[in-house]
C-alpha positions in Angstrom: 0.0 0.0 0.0 2.8 2.4 0.7 4.2 2.0 -2.8 0.8 2.7 -4.2 0.6 5.9 -2.1 4.1 7.0 -3.3 3.4 6.3 -6.9 0.1 8.2 -6.7 2.2 11.3 -5.7 0.8 11.5 -2.1 4.3 11.2 -0.7 3.0 10.4 2.8 5.9 12.2 4.5 5.3 15.9 4.3 8.2 16.6 6.7 10.9 15.3 4.3 14.7 15.0 4.4 15.9 15.3 0.9 15.0 12.6 -1.7 15.6 8.9 -1.0 19.0 7.6 0.0 20.9 10.7 -1.1 19.1 13.0 1.2 21.2 15.9 2.5 22.7 15.1 5.9 23.7 16.2 8.5 22.4 19.7 8.0 19.1 20.2 9.9 16.7 18.1 7.9 13.8 19.4 9.8 13.8 22.6 11.7 12.8 22.3 15.4 9.1 22.3 15.7 7.6 25.8 15.3 5.2 27.1 18.0 1.6 26.3 17.2 -0.4 28.9 15.3 -2.0 31.5 17.6 -5.7 31.3 18.1 -7.6 33.7 15.9 -8.3 36.9 17.9 -8.7 40.5 17.0 -5.3 41.3 18.4 -3.4 38.6 16.4 -5.4 38.4 13.3 -6.8 41.7 12.0 -10.2 41.8 10.3 -9.7 40.2 6.9 -13.1 39.6 5.2 -13.6 42.6 2.9 -16.3 43.6 0.4 -15.5 42.9 -3.2 -17.2 42.7 -6.6 -17.8 39.1 -7.7 -18.8 39.3 -11.3 -21.9 41.4 -11.5 -22.7 40.8 -7.8 -21.1 41.9 -4.6 -19.4 39.5 -2.2 -16.9 39.0 0.5 -13.3 37.9 0.3 -10.7 36.6 2.8 -7.0 36.5 1.8 -4.7 34.4 3.9 -1.2 33.1 3.2 -2.4 29.6 2.4 -5.6 30.3 0.6 -8.1 32.9 -0.6 -11.9 32.5 0.0 -14.5 34.4 -2.0 -18.3 34.2 -1.5 -20.8 36.0 -3.7 -23.7 37.6 -1.9 -26.8 35.4 -2.1 -24.7 32.2 -2.7 -23.5 29.4 -0.5 -20.7 28.5 -2.8 -17.4 29.4 -1.2 -14.6 29.7 -3.9 -11.3 28.4 -2.7 -8.0 29.4 -4.3 -4.4 28.8 -3.3 -1.2 30.7 -4.3 0.5 27.6 -5.8 -2.4 26.6 -8.1 -4.2 28.6 -10.8 -7.5 26.7 -10.4 -10.5 27.2 -8.2 -12.5 24.8 -6.0 -16.1 25.3 -5.0 -16.9 24.4 -1.5 -20.6 24.9 -0.6 -21.1 25.8 3.0 -24.7 24.8 3.1 -25.8 21.7 5.0 -28.6 19.2 4.8 -29.6 18.1 8.3 -32.6 15.8 8.3 -33.5 16.7 4.7 -32.6 15.5 1.2 -32.6 19.0 -0.3 -33.2 22.6 0.7 -36.6 24.1 0.2 -37.1 25.6 -3.3 -37.5 29.1 -1.8 -34.3 29.0 0.1 -32.0 32.1 0.0 -28.6 32.8 1.5 -27.4 36.0 3.3 -23.8 36.5 4.5 -22.3 38.9 7.0 -18.8 39.3 8.2 -17.1 40.5 11.3 -13.3 40.4 11.3 -12.1 37.0 10.4 -15.5 35.4 10.8 -18.2 35.1 8.2 -21.8 34.0 9.0 -24.0 32.5 6.3 -27.7 32.4 7.0 -29.9 29.8 5.2 -33.4 31.1 5.0 -36.2 28.9 3.7 -38.9 31.3 2.6 -41.7 31.8 5.2 -40.3 29.0 7.4 -37.5 31.4 8.3 -33.9 30.7 9.3 -33.1 26.9 9.1 -29.3 27.0 9.4 -26.3 29.2 10.1 -22.8 28.4 9.0 -19.8 30.2 10.5 -16.5 30.3 8.6 -13.5 31.5 10.7 -10.2 32.2 9.0 -6.7 31.5 10.2 -3.4 31.8 8.2 -3.1 28.1 7.3 -6.6 26.7 7.7 -10.2 27.7 8.3 -13.0 26.2 10.3 -16.7 25.7 9.4 -19.3 25.5 12.1 -22.9 24.5 11.4 -26.1 25.0 13.5 -29.2 23.6 11.8 -32.9 23.0 12.3 -33.5 19.3 12.3 -35.5 18.3 9.2 -38.0 15.4 8.9 -35.4 12.8 7.8 -33.8 11.5 11.0 -31.0 9.6 9.2 -29.4 12.3 7.1 -26.7 14.8 7.9 -24.7 16.0 4.9 -22.3 18.9 5.0 -20.9 21.1 2.2 -23.9 20.3 0.0 -27.0 22.3 -1.0 -28.8 19.3 -2.4 -28.6 20.2 -6.1 -26.0 19.5 -8.8 -25.2 23.2 -8.8 -24.4 23.3 -5.1 -21.9 20.5 -4.6 -18.1 20.4 -4.1 -16.5 20.7 -7.5 -14.4 19.7 -9.2 -13.0 16.7 -7.3 -10.9 14.2 -9.2 -9.9 11.8 -6.4 -9.8 11.2 -2.7 -7.6 10.0 0.1 -8.5 8.4 3.4 -6.1 7.9 6.4 -8.2 4.9 7.4 -6.0 1.8 6.7 -9.1 -0.4 6.7 -9.8 0.6 3.1 -7.6 1.5 0.1 -6.0 4.9 0.6 -7.0 6.3 -2.8 -10.5 6.3 -4.3 -13.3 8.6 -5.5 -15.3 8.1 -2.3 -12.9 8.2 0.7 -14.4 7.3 4.1 -13.3 7.0 7.7 -14.9 4.5 10.0 -14.9 4.3 13.8 -16.5 1.1 15.0 -17.2 -2.5 14.2 -17.7 -2.8 10.4 -18.6 -6.5 10.7 -15.2 -7.7 9.4 -13.4 -10.4 11.4 -10.1 -8.6 11.1 -9.5 -5.9 13.7 -9.4 -2.3 12.6 -5.8 -0.9 12.5 -6.7 2.5 14.1 -9.6 3.2 16.5 -10.1 5.9 15.5 -8.1 6.9 12.5 -7.6 10.7 11.9 -11.1 12.1 11.5 -10.6 13.6 8.0 -10.7 12.8 4.3 -8.7 14.5 1.5 -10.0 15.5 -1.9 -7.9 16.1 -5.0 -8.9 19.4 -6.5 -7.6 22.1 -8.8 -6.2 24.0 -5.8 -4.3 21.0 -4.5 -5.4 18.5 -1.8 -8.2 19.9 0.4 -8.5 18.2 3.8 -11.9 18.1 5.4 -11.7 17.0 9.0 -13.5 17.4 12.3 -12.1 19.5 15.1 -14.0 17.9 17.8 -14.7 14.1 18.3 -18.2 13.5 17.0 -21.2 11.6 18.2 -20.9 9.7 15.0 -18.8 6.8 13.6 -18.6 7.3 9.8 -17.3 10.2 7.7 -17.6 9.8 4.0 -17.5 11.8 0.8 -19.9 10.9 -1.9 -18.9 11.8 -5.5 -21.1 14.6 -6.8 -22.4 15.3 -3.3 -21.1 16.4 0.1 -19.6 15.0 3.2 -21.9 12.7 5.1 -21.5 12.1 8.8 -23.8 9.5 10.4 -25.0 11.6 13.3 -28.1 10.0 15.0 -30.3 13.1 14.8 -33.0 11.7 17.0 -30.6 10.9 19.8 -28.8 14.2 19.4 -32.1 16.0 19.9 -32.4 14.4 23.4 -29.5 16.1 25.1 -27.6 19.4 25.0 -24.5 19.7 22.7 -21.3 19.3 24.8 -19.1 19.7 21.7 -19.7 16.3 20.0 -23.1 17.2 18.6 -26.5 17.8 20.3 -29.3 20.2 20.9 -28.6 23.9 20.9 -30.7 27.0 21.2 -32.0 28.7 18.0 -29.5 31.3 16.7 -30.3 34.9 16.1 -29.8 36.4 12.6 -30.5 39.7 11.0 -31.6 37.8 7.8 -34.7 36.3 9.3 -36.2 34.9 12.6 -35.2 31.4 13.4 -37.6 28.6 12.5 -39.3 26.9 15.3 -38.2 23.3 16.1 -35.2 21.4 17.3 -31.9 23.0 16.5 -28.7 20.9 16.5 -25.1 21.9 16.7 -22.1 19.9 15.5 -18.3 19.9 15.9 -16.5 22.3 13.6 -14.9 21.2 10.4 -11.2 22.0 9.9 -10.4 22.7 6.2 -6.7 22.5 5.2 -5.0 22.7 1.8 -1.7 21.2 0.7 0.3 20.1 -2.3 -0.2 16.4 -1.3 -2.6 14.5 0.7 0.1 14.1 3.3 0.5 17.8 3.5 -3.2 18.2 4.1 -3.1 15.6 6.8 -0.1 17.2 8.4 -1.9 20.6 8.3 -4.9 19.0 10.0 -2.8 18.0 13.0 -1.2 21.5 13.0 -4.6 23.1 12.9 -5.8 21.0 15.8 -2.7 21.8 17.7 -3.3 25.5 17.1 -6.9 25.1 18.4 -5.7 23.3 21.5 -7.3 20.0 20.4 -4.3 17.8 19.5 -2.9 16.7 22.8 0.2 14.6 23.6 0.4 12.9 26.9 4.1 12.2 26.7 5.9 14.3 24.1 9.5 13.5 23.1 11.9 14.0 26.0 9.3 13.2 28.7 8.9 9.5 28.1 10.4 6.9 30.3 13.5 5.4 28.6 12.2 1.9 28.8 9.4 2.8 26.3 12.1 2.5 23.6 13.0 -1.0 24.6 12.0 -3.7 22.2 8.6 -5.3 22.9 8.2 -9.1 23.3 4.5 -9.9 23.0 3.3 -13.4 23.8 0.3 -13.4 21.5 1.9 -14.7 18.3 3.8 -17.5 20.0 0.6 -18.5 21.9 -1.0 -19.3 18.5 2.0 -21.4 17.5 2.4 -23.4 20.6 -0.8 -23.2 22.6 -3.4 -22.9 19.8 -6.5 -21.0 20.8 -6.5 -19.9 24.4 -9.4 -22.1 25.3 -7.5 -25.2 24.2 -4.5 -24.9 26.6 -4.5 -22.0 29.1 -1.7 -19.6 29.1 0.4 -20.0 32.3 3.2 -18.4 34.3 5.5 -21.3 33.4 4.9 -20.7 29.7 5.7 -17.0 30.0 8.9 -17.7 31.8 10.0 -20.1 29.1 9.2 -17.6 26.4 11.2 -14.9 28.1 14.1 -17.2 28.3 13.8 -18.0 24.6 13.7 -14.3 23.7 16.8 -13.6 25.8 18.7 -16.6 24.5 17.8 -16.4 20.8 17.8 -12.6 20.3 20.4 -11.7 22.8 18.2 -9.0 24.4 18.9 -7.9 28.0 16.3 -5.2 28.4 12.9 -5.5 26.8 9.2 -5.1 27.6 7.2 -8.3 28.0 3.5 -8.1 27.0 1.5 -10.8 28.6 -1.4 -10.9 26.1 -4.9 -12.3 26.0 -5.4 -15.3 28.3 -3.8 -14.2 31.5 -7.1 -13.2 33.2 -9.7 -15.7 34.5 -12.3 -14.1 32.2 -12.6 -11.1 29.9 -12.5 -7.8 31.7 -11.4 -9.4 35.0 -8.3 -8.4 36.9 -8.1 -11.8 38.6 -5.4 -13.8 36.9 -6.3 -17.4 35.9 -5.5 -20.4 38.1 -2.7 -21.3 35.6 -0.9 -18.1 36.8 -1.6 -18.8 40.4 -4.2 -16.1 40.9 -3.2 -12.7 42.1 -0.3 -14.0 44.3 1.1 -16.1 41.4 0.9 -13.3 38.8 2.5 -10.8 41.2 5.3 -13.3 41.8 5.9 -13.7 38.0 6.0 -9.9 37.5 8.4 -9.5 40.4 10.7 -12.1 38.9 10.6 -10.4 35.5 11.3 -7.0 37.1 14.3 -8.6 38.9 15.7 -9.5 35.5 15.6 -5.9 34.4 12.4 -6.3 32.3 9.2 -4.4 32.1 5.7 -6.0 32.0 2.6 -4.8 30.2 -0.8 -6.6 30.5 -3.3 -7.0 27.8 -6.7 -5.4 28.5 -10.0 -5.7 26.5 -12.2 -2.8 25.6 -16.0 -2.9 25.0 -16.4 -6.6 25.1 -17.0 -8.4 28.4 -18.6 -11.7 29.5 -19.5 -13.0 32.9 -18.2 -16.5 32.2 -17.0 -18.5 29.2 -20.5 -19.7 28.5 -22.4 -16.4 29.0 -23.4 -14.3 26.0 -21.0 -11.4 25.4 -22.2 -7.9 26.2 -20.9 -4.5 25.2 -19.7 -2.4 28.0 -21.4 0.9 28.7 -18.8 3.5 29.8 -21.7 6.0 30.7 -23.2 3.5 33.2 -23.3 4.5 36.9 -20.3 2.9 38.6 -18.3 2.3 35.5 -15.7 5.0 36.4 -15.3 3.6 39.9 -14.9 0.0 38.5 -12.3 1.2 36.0 -10.4 2.9 38.8 -10.4 -0.3 40.8 -9.3 -2.4 37.9 -6.4 -0.1 37.0 -5.3 0.0 40.6 -5.1 -3.8 40.8 -3.2 -4.1 37.5 -0.8 -1.2 37.9 -0.6 -0.6 41.7 2.3 -1.9 43.7 0.6 -2.5 47.0 -0.6 -5.8 48.6 -3.1 -7.6 46.3 -1.9 -5.5 43.3 0.0 -6.8 40.3 2.6 -4.0 39.9 2.5 -4.1 36.0 4.2 -1.3 34.2 1.4 -0.6 31.7 -1.5 -2.0 29.6 -2.0 -2.9 26.0 -5.6 -2.2 25.3 -7.4 -3.9 22.4 -10.7 -4.0 20.5 -11.3 -0.3 20.5 -12.9 -0.7 17.2 -15.9 -2.5 18.8 -17.4 0.8 19.8 -21.2 0.5 19.3 -22.7 2.4 16.4 -24.1 5.8 17.5 -27.7 4.7 17.3 -27.1 2.0 20.0 -29.6 2.3 22.8 -27.8 0.7 25.6 -26.0 3.8 26.8 -27.3 4.9 30.2 -26.3 8.5 29.4 -25.9 9.1 25.7 -24.8 12.7 26.4 -21.5 11.2 27.5 -20.8 10.2 24.0 -22.0 8.1 21.0 -19.8 6.6 18.3 -16.3 8.1 18.3 -17.2 10.3 21.3 -18.2 7.2 23.3 -14.7 5.8 22.6 -13.2 9.1 23.7 -15.2 9.1 26.9 -14.2 5.4 27.6 -10.5 6.0 27.0 -10.5 9.2 29.0 -11.8 7.3 32.1 -9.3 4.5 31.4 -6.3 6.9 31.1 -7.2 8.9 34.2 -7.5 5.7 36.2 -4.3 4.1 34.8 -2.2 7.2 35.4 -3.7 7.8 38.9 -2.5 4.2 39.8 0.9 4.6 38.1 1.8 8.0 36.7 4.3 6.7 34.1 2.3 3.6 33.0 2.6 2.9 29.3 -0.8 2.9 27.6 -0.2 1.1 24.3 -3.3 1.8 22.3 -4.6 2.2 18.7 -6.0 5.7 18.4 -4.4 7.7 15.6 -6.8 10.7 15.7 -4.8 13.6 17.1 -7.6 14.4 19.6 -6.8 11.0 21.4 -3.0 11.7 21.8 -3.5 12.8 25.4 -5.0 9.4 26.4 -2.2 7.0 25.3 1.5 6.8 25.3 2.0 4.8 22.2 0.1 4.1 19.0 0.0 0.4 18.0 -0.1 -0.4 14.3 -2.0 -3.6 14.8 -1.5 -6.8 12.8 -0.7 -6.4 9.1 0.3 -8.7 6.3 3.5 -7.1 5.1 6.2 -4.7 6.1 4.9 -2.3 3.6 1.4 -2.3 5.3 2.9 -1.6 8.7 5.0 1.2 7.2 2.0 2.7 5.5 0.2 2.8 8.8 3.2 4.3 10.4 3.2 7.0 7.7 -0.3 8.0 8.8 0.6 8.0 12.5 3.8 10.0 11.8 1.8 12.6 9.8 -1.2 12.9 12.2 0.6 12.3 15.5 4.3 13.3 15.0 5.0 13.5 18.8 3.4 10.2 19.9 5.5 7.1 20.1 4.7 4.2 17.7 4.5 0.5 18.6 5.5 -1.3 15.3 3.5 -4.4 16.2 4.6 -7.8 14.8 1.6 -10.1 14.8 1.3 -12.2 11.6 4.9 -11.4 10.7 6.3 -13.8 8.1 9.9 -14.7 7.6 10.1 -12.8 4.4 8.9 -9.6 6.1 10.8 -9.9 9.4 14.0 -8.0 8.5 12.4 -5.1 6.7 9.7 -4.6 9.4 12.1 -4.9 12.4 14.6 -2.5 10.8 12.0 0.1 9.8 10.0 -0.1 13.0 13.3 0.3 14.9 13.6 3.7 13.3 10.1 5.0 13.3 9.0 3.5 16.6 9.5 0.6 19.0 10.0 -2.8 17.4 7.8 -5.7 18.6 8.5 -9.4 18.5 5.5 -11.7 18.7 7.4 -14.9 18.0 10.4 -16.7 19.6 10.9 -20.0 17.8 8.9 -19.7 14.5 7.4 -17.0 12.3 3.6 -16.7 11.8 3.5 -19.1 8.9 5.5 -21.7 10.8 9.0 -21.2 9.4 11.7 -21.7 12.0 13.5 -18.6 13.2 17.2 -19.4 12.4 19.9 -18.5 14.9 21.4 -16.1 12.3 18.1 -14.3 11.9 17.5 -14.1 15.6 20.9 -12.7 16.3 20.9 -10.1 13.5 17.4 -8.9 14.4 18.3 -8.8 18.1 21.3 -6.6 17.3 19.1 -4.2 15.3 16.7 -3.9 18.2 19.5 -3.4 20.8 20.9 -0.5 18.7 17.5 1.1 18.1 16.7 1.9 21.7 19.8 4.2 21.8 18.4 6.8 19.4 16.7 9.1 21.9 13.2 10.6 21.6 12.1 12.6 18.6 10.0 12.4 15.5 9.9 9.7 12.7 9.9 11.0 9.2 8.9 8.8 6.2 10.9 9.3 3.0 9.2 9.8 -0.3 11.1 6.9 -2.0 10.7 4.6 1.0 12.6 4.2 4.2 12.6 6.2 7.4 14.7 8.8 9.3 14.4 9.7 12.9 15.0 13.3 14.1 15.8 14.6 17.6 15.7 18.4 17.9 15.6 18.6 14.2 18.8 16.5 13.6 18.9 13.1 11.9 20.0 10.5 14.5 18.9 7.3 12.8 17.8 6.1 9.3 17.1 3.0 7.4 19.4 1.9 4.6 19.5 -0.7 1.8 15.7 -1.0 1.4 15.1 -1.3 5.1 17.6 -4.0 5.5 20.1 -2.0 7.5 20.0 0.7 10.2 22.5 3.5 11.0 22.6 5.4 14.2 24.6 8.7 14.4 26.4 10.2 17.3 26.2 14.0 17.1 28.4 16.7 18.5 26.8 19.5 20.5 26.2 21.5 17.3 24.3 18.6 15.7 27.1 17.5 13.4 27.7 13.7 13.1 31.1 12.6 14.4 30.5 8.9 14.5 27.9 6.2 13.6 26.9 2.7 14.4 25.6 0.4 11.6 24.0 -3.0 11.7 22.5 -5.0 8.8 20.3 -8.0 8.4 21.7 -9.1 5.0 25.2 -9.7 3.8 26.5 -7.5 1.0 27.5 -3.9 0.2 25.9 -1.2 2.3 25.8 2.4 0.9 25.9 5.2 3.5 24.7 8.5 2.1 26.9 11.5 2.8 26.5 15.2 2.3 27.8 18.6 3.3 31.5 17.6 2.9 31.1 14.7 5.4 33.4 11.8 4.8 33.9 8.3 6.4 37.4 8.2 7.7 37.3 4.7 9.0 35.0 1.7 9.5 35.7 -1.1 12.0 33.9 -4.3 12.7 33.7 -5.2 16.4 36.0 -6.1 18.0 38.3 -3.7 16.1 38.8 -5.2 12.7 39.3 -2.5 10.0 36.9 -2.7 7.0 37.8 -1.4 3.5 35.7 1.6 2.4 35.0 2.7 -1.2 34.5 6.5 -1.3 32.2 7.9 -3.9 30.7 11.3 -4.4 28.0 11.7 -1.8 28.3 8.2 -0.3 30.6 5.6 1.1 30.3 1.8 0.4 31.6 -1.2 2.3 30.9 -4.9 2.6 28.9 -5.8 5.7 27.6 -8.9 7.4 24.7 -9.5 9.7 25.2 -10.0 13.4 28.2 -7.6 13.3 28.3 -4.1 14.7 30.1 -1.6 12.5 31.6 1.6 13.9 32.1 4.6 11.5 34.3 7.5 12.1 33.1 10.6 10.4 34.7 13.9 9.6 33.6 17.1 7.9 35.4 20.0 6.2 33.4 22.4 8.4 34.0 22.4 12.1 31.4 23.0 14.7 31.1 26.7 15.6 32.6 27.7 18.9 30.1 27.9 21.8 
């Protein structure tokens, strides 16, 4: 999938370091992160909507560095232009809420105040039936809709007036950051919730936006707030549909995710009587690529104070960078389904010994996966672990070996016993918050009767009920994606109250969820390219959140590329100790080489992963490249930098025998290469690169020099 994205010109990696292997280095490839854009206020953003002539009519225009907006008076069609493109894109700012089309007598009236434009939708004698507020900012704009609910309870379409003349146009293609579907297509969609597939959803939720290919570049349409909805989809020739349950929304006040609001005042006409609904703002971004629009979406949410990061680079415990050894894959190979042979403490001890012996790892994080608890959702370990006392004894023993321990935890699905029907949890139910607090205390607390685990790996977030589900005790707490947000907020609060630096390894890639997890897990995929494509999205939408590379279903042919790439963009994960997913034996040479890669990777520090347009990854700390993949993700190089950021040495490991090409730039040269323990290696110097023969399971030390010295302090 990643190659498809590259070939399509999306180049999912808007923060790029040069081109491919010959990228400039070690000059700052990415400047240190700029401060987020200031909120739009009269003091920071002077009034910008001005009266202009639009053909034979009058209208309003907003000129910003990233775009120009023009609206003719009496129209709902917002014309969007960008400095880099000569074309024009029409974005209707009308909405169809509970109706298939606007009444025939509908008219539009616009007023402006500073950076804010308000469009009134007036349906003849009925009166005002909607207001749309467009607020400008230098790099994005927001669109807020308040609407009278119409007679159709299942319809909420935005950026659509209901006629062929009032639709988004022209649109030649689309992009979705939801890995559950193909990234490119004419009808991009984002789904939060169980789609009925047997395979788990990679992200729950994905970034809540879709991209459209237009004459002004890629236009990103995303939600600022997390909605009481679960599907966002663009329909060709129409608008953006969001499956808000209008009947349910009418039953409670809007808390930001969608709900009942008071009727607005407008000089254009009195508000029509009935139920008025408000919805989260849309964030509209523009970019040369879909990746740029996605990056701009995260930047916009950051500027609005909605993209939160619980543990930004520099604040994470160092052990979060240790390789992860997860029992789940090996359980399938040796134990079969959990119900056939229970997971046990003895089995876990054996697997830990295998990982240590085969991969040569001293420090890593052990994930005790599905099967440790006596039943789903219980904190009582099964009898095969010896109950609470036996599990605590196991965790204490693993801690004594210098290891960390994370426990698997299910979301949404619970059952009272193996034979009872499964039920979906209701996070709005009375007592749920208190029960979650108790559960996290047992798992993460260090007192008597507590397990003293270092974190939790939550799973099944995609099982969030559809927003029309009726089993929520208090639907105002959230439906759809907002219900998942409410659930994870309670979970994170309870976990970090029990253990302030607990690792929450989750699967939410929407930037609004970054404050509720410490690591984004990429979930099981079928190829190294699929994992990398998912990492692309996480790196664009959540650049400051750590990534768990995952490793379930990893085949022998994918192991080297995935372990190497995930060791640069995130934390590598091993799910197997003796055989790969398809049953091939893990050879001693493979295990030793991959273990060496993972041992080197946790020395790179904490920064941002950056996907490269031609494939491969770099990792930046304070804007400087500290690690990168080489040789089609078969080798990894880690740089040691001087105080000024210039590389003075490097460590290289590879998983395949052969020549390795190290890209050089800025007058940097390789003065010597040695293979541990001290054997010199011949180097071929070429313009912009250095080449030498390398073998797996060997650590190579490179001495580097540059014609330009570091400036004096």
